[in-house]
C-alpha positions as MATLAB code, in Angstrom:
seq = 'XXXXXXXXXXXXXXXXXXXXXXXXXXXXXXXXXXXXXXXXXXXXXXXXXXXXXXXXXXXXXXXXXXXXXXXXXXXXXXXXXXXXXXXXXXXXXXXXXXXXXXXXXXXXXXXXXXXXXXXXXXXXXXXXXXXXXXXXXXXXXXXXXXXXXXXXXXXXXXXXXXXXXXXXXXXXXXXXXXXXXXXXXXXXXXXXXXXXXXXXXXXXXXXXXXXXXXXXXXXXXXXXXXXXXXXXXXXXXXXXXXXXXXXXXXXXXXXXXXXXXXXXXXXXXXXXXXXXXXXXXXXXXXXXXXXXXXXXXXXXXXXXXXXXXXXXXXXXXXXXXXXXXXXXXXXXXXXXXXXXXXXXXXXXXXXXXXXXXXXXXXXXXXXXXXXXXXXXXXXXXXXXXXXXXXXXXXXXXXXXXXXXXXXXXXXXXXXXXXXXXXXXXXXXXXXXXXXXXXXXXXXXXXXXXXXXXXXXXXXXXXXXXXXXXX';
ca = [
     -14.475   16.819  -27.454;
     -12.180   15.371  -24.780;
      -9.162   17.391  -23.690;
      -5.872   16.016  -25.004;
      -2.383   15.923  -23.497;
       0.660   16.831  -25.543;
       1.750   14.117  -28.006;
       3.651   11.315  -26.283;
       7.437   11.501  -26.585;
       9.593    8.973  -24.719;
      12.423   10.386  -22.662;
      15.402    9.514  -20.476;
      16.467   11.915  -17.716;
      19.628   11.710  -15.590;
      20.692   13.504  -12.440;
      22.784   13.138   -9.292;
      22.436   14.150   -5.671;
      23.272   13.455   -2.032;
      20.954   12.212    0.732;
      21.941   12.205    4.407;
      21.087    8.895    6.118;
      21.924    8.398    9.792;
      24.212   11.416    9.593;
      26.168   10.060    6.608;
      26.100   11.655    3.146;
      25.094    9.064    0.528;
      25.830   10.170   -3.058;
      23.599    8.838   -5.806;
      22.857    8.957   -9.521;
      19.388    8.680  -11.017;
      17.890    7.581  -14.316;
      14.193    8.324  -14.858;
      12.684    7.114  -18.097;
       9.855    5.831  -20.227;
      10.098    2.073  -20.762;
       8.221    1.210  -23.940;
       6.162   -1.941  -24.374;
       5.501   -3.191  -27.909;
       2.908   -5.304  -29.670;
       3.692   -8.220  -31.964;
       4.198   -5.851  -34.900;
       6.877   -3.926  -33.018;
       4.691   -0.878  -32.400;
       4.914    0.874  -29.032;
       1.543    0.597  -27.284;
       2.347    1.492  -23.671;
       4.994    2.917  -21.383;
       5.963    2.229  -17.765;
       7.793    5.181  -16.234;
      10.600    4.255  -13.824;
      12.746    6.204  -11.395;
      16.040    4.430  -10.594;
      18.320    5.564   -7.771;
      21.857    4.157   -7.635;
      24.349    4.776   -4.848;
      27.302    6.185   -6.804;
      30.248    5.395   -4.499;
      29.849    1.596   -4.689;
      32.490    0.014   -6.909;
      30.869   -3.408   -7.286;
      27.075   -3.441   -7.500;
      26.742   -7.060   -8.645;
      25.572   -8.187   -5.182;
      24.055   -4.938   -3.942;
      20.354   -5.259   -3.041;
      17.716   -3.558   -5.177;
      14.152   -2.741   -4.090;
      11.295   -2.372   -6.604;
       8.404   -0.158   -5.407;
       4.886    0.348   -6.716;
       1.617    1.637   -5.329;
      -1.838    0.267   -6.006;
      -5.259    1.514   -7.029;
      -5.245   -0.110   -9.498;
      -4.392    3.169  -11.161;
      -2.118    4.812   -8.575;
       1.210    6.326   -9.529;
       4.271    5.801   -7.345;
       4.222    9.265   -5.754;
       2.933    7.931   -2.425;
       5.849    5.604   -1.696;
       8.296    7.838   -3.556;
       7.523   11.092   -1.722;
       6.029    9.469    1.361;
       8.978    7.512    2.702;
      11.513    5.869    0.428;
      12.863    8.510   -1.988;
      15.745   10.849   -1.005;
      13.222   13.694   -0.603;
      10.231   13.186    1.691;
       7.013   15.050    2.456;
       6.995   16.528    5.960;
       4.065   18.148    7.727;
       5.387   20.929    9.922;
       3.728   21.285   13.332;
       1.661   18.179   12.525;
       3.797   15.137   13.450;
       0.797   12.791   13.123;
       0.163   14.096    9.559;
      -3.600   13.894   10.234;
      -6.061   16.284    8.535;
      -3.116   17.695    6.633;
      -3.129   21.147    4.999;
      -4.977   21.035    1.690;
      -3.540   24.319    0.418;
       0.123   25.252   -0.132;
       2.796   25.931    0.879;
       3.949   22.359    1.503;
       7.293   21.154    2.790;
       9.712   18.510    1.532;
      13.024   17.695    3.151;
      15.958   15.302    3.177;
      14.718   11.789    3.967;
      16.693   10.540    6.960;
      15.145    7.075    6.494;
      15.936    6.578    2.800;
      17.277    3.090    2.039;
      19.934    4.185   -0.455;
      22.725    3.428    1.975;
      21.915   -0.303    1.793;
      20.061   -0.779   -1.524;
      19.381    0.732   -4.927;
      15.774    1.835   -5.449;
      13.400    1.616   -8.427;
       9.906    3.168   -8.431;
       7.296    2.261  -11.058;
       4.433    4.193  -12.638;
       2.652    1.340  -14.488;
       0.972    1.927  -17.846;
      -1.603    4.710  -17.582;
      -0.531    5.853  -14.084;
       1.731    8.677  -12.908;
       3.868    9.524  -15.925;
       3.314    6.080  -17.465;
       1.150    6.163  -20.569;
      -1.161    4.032  -22.667;
       0.118    5.019  -26.120;
      -2.361    3.042  -28.195;
      -5.821    3.684  -26.759;
      -7.082    0.416  -28.265;
      -4.523   -1.613  -26.290;
      -5.859   -0.944  -22.794;
      -7.072   -4.505  -22.251;
      -3.484   -5.704  -22.714;
      -2.424   -3.880  -19.536;
      -5.454   -3.191  -17.363;
      -5.994   -6.468  -15.512;
      -4.417   -8.554  -12.763;
      -2.466  -10.902  -15.038;
      -1.877   -8.327  -17.774;
      -0.466   -5.775  -15.340;
       1.875   -8.306  -13.711;
       3.116   -9.493  -17.107;
       3.978   -5.950  -18.222;
       5.919   -5.252  -15.031;
       7.727   -8.582  -15.339;
       8.971   -7.476  -18.767;
      10.191   -4.150  -17.359;
      11.941   -5.754  -14.378;
      13.669   -8.308  -16.618;
      14.795   -5.528  -18.947;
      16.055   -3.439  -16.014;
      17.979   -6.342  -14.449;
      19.521   -7.255  -17.807;
      20.506   -3.677  -18.638;
      22.154   -2.968  -15.281;
      23.626   -6.485  -14.899;
      21.902   -7.108  -11.570;
      20.980  -10.788  -11.822;
      23.097  -11.558   -8.741;
      21.697   -8.711   -6.656;
      19.292   -9.612   -3.823;
      15.866   -8.436   -5.011;
      12.944   -7.121   -2.983;
       9.457   -5.982   -3.958;
       7.408   -3.510   -1.922;
       3.788   -3.099   -3.017;
       1.099   -0.993   -1.379;
      -2.684   -1.573   -1.435;
      -3.584   -3.105   -4.831;
       0.191   -3.266   -5.155;
       0.034   -6.230   -2.744;
      -2.061   -8.105   -5.318;
       0.395   -7.010   -8.007;
       3.342   -8.188   -5.873;
       1.776  -11.604   -5.229;
       1.040  -12.317   -8.895;
       4.322  -10.778  -10.021;
       6.229  -13.047   -7.638;
       4.640  -16.000   -9.404;
       5.417  -14.907  -12.973;
       8.908  -13.713  -12.057;
       9.831  -16.996  -10.411;
       8.843  -19.266  -13.223;
       5.133  -19.353  -14.012;
       3.429  -18.075  -17.143;
       3.922  -18.514  -20.854;
       7.716  -18.315  -20.833;
       9.885  -20.018  -18.220;
      12.490  -17.356  -17.359;
      12.832  -17.592  -13.602;
      14.199  -14.792  -11.416;
      14.913  -15.318   -7.726;
      13.379  -12.972   -5.151;
      14.594  -12.480   -1.595;
      11.672  -10.677   -0.002;
       8.266   -9.081   -0.511;
       6.713   -6.348    1.635;
       2.905   -6.186    1.470;
       1.782   -2.777    2.727;
      -1.980   -2.554    3.292;
      -2.980   -6.051    2.163;
      -5.724   -5.959   -0.506;
      -5.939   -9.697   -1.171;
      -9.287  -10.008    0.547;
     -11.208   -7.229   -1.140;
     -12.460   -8.771   -4.398;
     -14.102  -11.909   -5.704;
     -10.932  -13.085   -7.419;
      -9.010  -12.991   -4.170;
      -9.105  -14.861   -0.879;
     -12.550  -15.745    0.400;
     -12.150  -15.460    4.154;
     -13.599  -18.457    5.987;
     -14.237  -16.158    8.896;
     -16.990  -13.806   10.017;
     -16.415  -10.350    8.520;
     -17.314   -8.808   11.865;
     -14.373  -10.516   13.587;
     -11.912   -9.342   10.940;
     -13.207   -5.756   11.120;
     -13.584   -5.348   14.878;
      -9.895   -4.602   15.748;
      -9.860   -1.731   13.223;
     -13.134   -0.361   14.632;
     -11.509   -0.528   18.059;
      -8.491    1.444   16.849;
     -10.689    4.213   15.390;
     -12.744    4.357   18.600;
      -9.569    4.597   20.703;
      -8.224    7.413   18.538;
     -11.322    9.588   18.581;
     -12.952    8.798   21.939;
     -10.343    7.561   24.414;
     -10.568   10.681   26.565;
     -14.353   10.899   26.410;
     -14.754    7.220   27.330;
     -11.850    7.190   29.826;
      -9.810    4.571   27.949;
      -6.439    4.764   29.701;
      -4.472    1.994   27.967;
      -2.288    2.455   24.869;
      -3.528    1.860   21.320;
      -1.654   -1.439   21.096;
      -2.991   -2.624   24.450;
      -6.556   -1.756   23.449;
      -6.322   -3.474   20.060;
      -4.583   -6.517   21.578;
      -7.412   -6.770   24.102;
      -9.845   -6.696   21.176;
      -7.877   -9.412   19.356;
      -8.086  -11.614   22.473;
     -11.845  -11.015   22.670;
     -12.206  -11.953   18.977;
     -10.120  -15.101   19.364;
     -12.189  -16.474   22.223;
     -15.519  -15.030   23.424;
     -16.617  -13.381   20.184;
     -15.723  -16.303   17.943;
     -17.602  -18.756   20.162;
     -20.607  -16.443   20.427;
     -20.918  -16.132   16.646;
     -20.467  -19.886   16.312;
     -23.364  -20.416   18.713;
     -25.667  -18.315   16.540;
     -29.277  -18.307   17.693;
     -28.518  -20.895   20.381;
     -26.549  -18.244   22.289;
     -28.162  -17.501   25.653;
     -29.803  -14.008   25.618;
     -27.912  -12.928   28.727;
     -24.626  -14.033   27.167;
     -25.528  -12.164   23.997;
     -26.115   -9.010   26.038;
     -22.633   -9.330   27.559;
     -21.063   -9.823   24.125;
     -22.896   -6.725   22.852;
     -21.598   -4.738   25.828;
     -18.027   -5.788   25.026;
     -18.449   -4.855   21.359;
     -19.836   -1.489   22.422;
     -16.807   -0.997   24.686;
     -14.393   -1.682   21.825;
     -16.193    0.224   19.073;
     -18.179    3.026   20.682;
     -21.306    1.729   18.920;
     -24.292    1.624   21.248;
     -25.240   -1.760   22.687;
     -28.729   -1.254   21.269;
     -27.358   -0.906   17.712;
     -24.987   -3.852   18.180;
     -27.935   -6.041   19.139;
     -29.988   -4.685   16.235;
     -27.250   -5.971   13.939;
     -27.207   -9.378   15.646;
     -23.794   -8.645   17.274;
     -22.254   -8.205   13.805;
     -21.722   -4.442   13.569;
     -20.964   -3.182   10.077;
     -17.892   -0.999    9.537;
     -20.157    1.722    8.157;
     -21.992    1.856   11.484;
     -18.637    2.455   13.145;
     -17.950    5.326   10.733;
     -21.252    6.920   11.677;
     -21.134    6.530   15.440;
     -17.479    6.894   16.365;
     -17.561   10.645   15.643;
     -21.315   11.307   15.539;
     -21.003   14.255   17.923;
     -18.616   16.004   15.498;
     -21.058   16.142   12.546;
     -18.268   14.812   10.357;
     -17.352   11.944    8.052;
     -14.511    9.564    8.858;
     -11.898    8.445    6.327;
     -12.067    4.870    5.058;
      -8.371    4.827    4.105;
      -7.384    6.386    7.412;
      -9.851    6.410   10.287;
      -8.052    9.330   11.955;
      -9.045   11.759    9.181;
     -12.355   13.606    9.235;
     -14.198   16.135    7.073;
     -17.409   18.064    7.791;
     -20.634   16.657    6.369;
     -21.285   17.949    2.854;
     -17.668   17.817    1.667;
     -18.755   15.426   -1.132;
     -15.528   13.446   -0.762;
     -17.088   10.054   -0.130;
     -15.709    7.750    2.558;
     -12.826    6.789    0.277;
     -11.786   10.377   -0.276;
     -11.995   11.872    3.223;
      -8.303   11.166    3.813;
      -6.890   10.958    0.299;
      -8.355   14.266   -0.863;
      -6.546   15.985    2.002;
      -3.038   14.670    1.485;
      -2.980   14.202   -2.317;
      -2.376   17.904   -3.154;
       0.808   17.957   -1.048;
       2.115   14.731   -2.596;
       1.349   16.031   -6.088;
       3.169   19.272   -5.335;
       6.191   17.317   -4.073;
       6.277   14.945   -7.045;
       5.723   17.557   -9.751;
       7.863   20.169   -8.023;
      11.036   19.425   -6.001;
      11.278   15.721   -6.877;
      10.807   16.312  -10.615;
      13.362   19.118  -10.483;
      15.817   16.982   -8.490;
      15.518   14.225  -11.117;
      15.923   16.769  -13.957;
      12.734   15.543  -15.633;
      11.896   18.178  -18.230;
       8.682   16.989  -19.901;
       5.416   18.784  -19.112;
       3.270   15.658  -18.999;
       0.364   15.630  -16.539;
       0.943   13.365  -13.543;
      -1.914   10.916  -12.879;
      -1.999   10.308   -9.117;
      -5.048    8.051   -9.589;
      -5.869    7.045  -13.180;
      -9.184    5.775  -14.497;
      -7.876    3.967  -17.607;
      -9.873    5.805  -20.282;
     -13.071    3.910  -19.497;
     -11.526    0.417  -19.607;
     -12.794   -1.776  -16.748;
      -9.949   -3.397  -14.805;
     -10.001   -7.167  -15.324;
     -10.053   -8.640  -11.822;
     -10.193  -12.258  -12.974;
      -6.824  -13.962  -12.927;
      -5.467  -17.371  -13.901;
      -4.690  -18.088  -10.245;
      -5.862  -16.465   -7.037;
      -3.258  -13.857   -6.005;
      -2.802  -15.176   -2.472;
      -2.172  -18.655   -3.948;
       0.410  -17.186   -6.336;
       2.359  -15.911   -3.352;
       2.033  -19.225   -1.540;
       3.318  -21.109   -4.606;
       6.239  -18.677   -4.945;
       7.254  -19.222   -1.322;
       7.100  -22.987   -1.739;
       9.243  -22.938   -4.874;
      11.725  -20.541   -3.252;
      12.576  -21.656    0.277;
      14.400  -18.383    1.003;
      11.632  -15.987   -0.011;
      10.399  -14.006    2.997;
       7.230  -11.906    3.288;
       6.350   -8.982    5.531;
       2.729   -7.931    6.102;
       2.564   -4.264    7.128;
      -0.773   -2.669    8.066;
      -1.997    0.517    9.711;
      -4.278    0.183   12.739;
      -6.565    2.874   11.301;
      -6.809    1.428    7.783;
     -10.538    0.766    7.422;
     -10.196   -0.442    3.816;
      -7.442   -3.071    4.171;
      -7.766   -3.967    7.821;
      -5.307   -5.390   10.313;
      -7.698   -8.301   10.869;
      -7.672   -9.247    7.189;
      -3.875   -9.064    7.049;
      -3.447  -11.257   10.116;
      -5.936  -13.782    8.815;
      -4.297  -13.977    5.381;
      -0.823  -14.305    6.891;
      -2.003  -17.244    8.992;
      -4.357  -18.929    6.526;
      -2.885  -18.201    3.092;
      -0.754  -21.335    3.018;
       2.533  -19.504    3.642;
       5.476  -21.069    5.513;
       4.844  -19.151    8.729;
       8.502  -19.149    9.802;
       9.212  -16.861    6.817;
       6.287  -14.500    7.465;
       6.514  -11.275    9.474;
       3.403   -9.384   10.641;
       3.776   -5.718   11.629;
       1.150   -3.142   12.616;
       1.542    0.623   12.873;
      -0.272    3.566   14.461;
      -1.280    5.008   11.099;
      -3.751    4.381    8.281;
      -3.539    2.992    4.746;
      -0.402    5.071    4.152;
       1.485    3.954    7.259;
       4.182    6.537    6.499;
       1.776    9.379    7.388;
       3.062   10.379   10.800;
       6.656   10.635   11.979;
       6.621    7.799   14.499;
       4.972    5.105   12.323;
       6.992    6.222    9.294;
      10.267    5.721   11.148;
       9.095    2.405   12.594;
       8.068    1.094    9.165;
      11.289    2.319    7.532;
      13.336    0.644   10.282;
      11.382   -2.603    9.835;
      11.953   -2.610    6.058;
      15.638   -1.829    6.585;
      15.963   -4.759    9.006;
      14.032   -7.002    6.597;
      16.523   -6.241    3.802;
      19.613   -6.574    5.993;
      18.792  -10.094    7.244;
];
């Protein structure tokens, strides 16, 4: 018999607090709650849990910006963005400013978030149905939520309800989605701004796509580009991080990756275009350059017809350490035999601290009193996520930007993200059909969670702040 949680009981929880931003105390009120979704018979079948932060010393909020945050998965709760960078309380890793190979065991540390956005905007974090403290109430209704279109439709309902309840139709509105949350943001932008069964358009001012995932599934963008070209800059970043001293690489990370981009744009692209007509001597030189950027031996590069696979990079970049490298963050490693899988090398290390922050100090600060289990990554009770959508997500975003000539988009990617690479993000930004004058492309010295590490976290927070203040 499967273990059961306590019976579901919807709740609303209120609190207040103060966060210090740029040396100034910002007072705020919070409302955290279950937002019920009903079927045609009026029966509650699912709940999205939201955490709303309102600056409390603002007399007129009718034109105050609001930012809606969600993570990805699909199946991830909002703890990553909430505790990682944008909530009033933030995870800190003492004596580990890079936040790499973080302590797995407690104690952990959470502190005032100097980079919180509450001074300039109100903040709303979402745990979609079945994630975090969100719940699927009717187990038979999973297919109504667990899919690209279904998920976006449910969040559209919640956002409309939130905007109506707090009278924020005239507030500038921003969406920040991470990982699969970039797919969610793209489709949501489409249904919010007028597409779908009911025409009830809502204007958006900006979308931040953190760790673009719109190239990782059949229903998304098919890149008309060699995979090897898109992956090579990320391989170069991982090589620089782990082997720069050993291989006497004296330039900065950005300089090394920019050099790799230039190689991809010219020599490498032409070499792959030439195919088997490429002169053997020229092929040798290309293989040498790839070896220089990736740390993969020239012999193995040639064996793979100058198209090295990312998995080969994982194996060779730290082969002398007898360790596995993290797919979500190429800086993280674990000894062989950890049984974490490439996906889990990084996430299994930092998840315990984020869980402790969310279910400890943050929950207490928000005065949330239920004892519900928090699902950091949910598996949807055996329901397969429906990855087929009415329209391709990247096209949804393009259509939204064309309907709304003031909608701006920021692509934000970590150099060491080996799952949602900087090459994919750059390619999508340039080839997705977006008005390029309203597109911003930023890259950070971090991984999938670019807020892991003090320097990239501050840089990303500053970039988002500037994006909102335009």
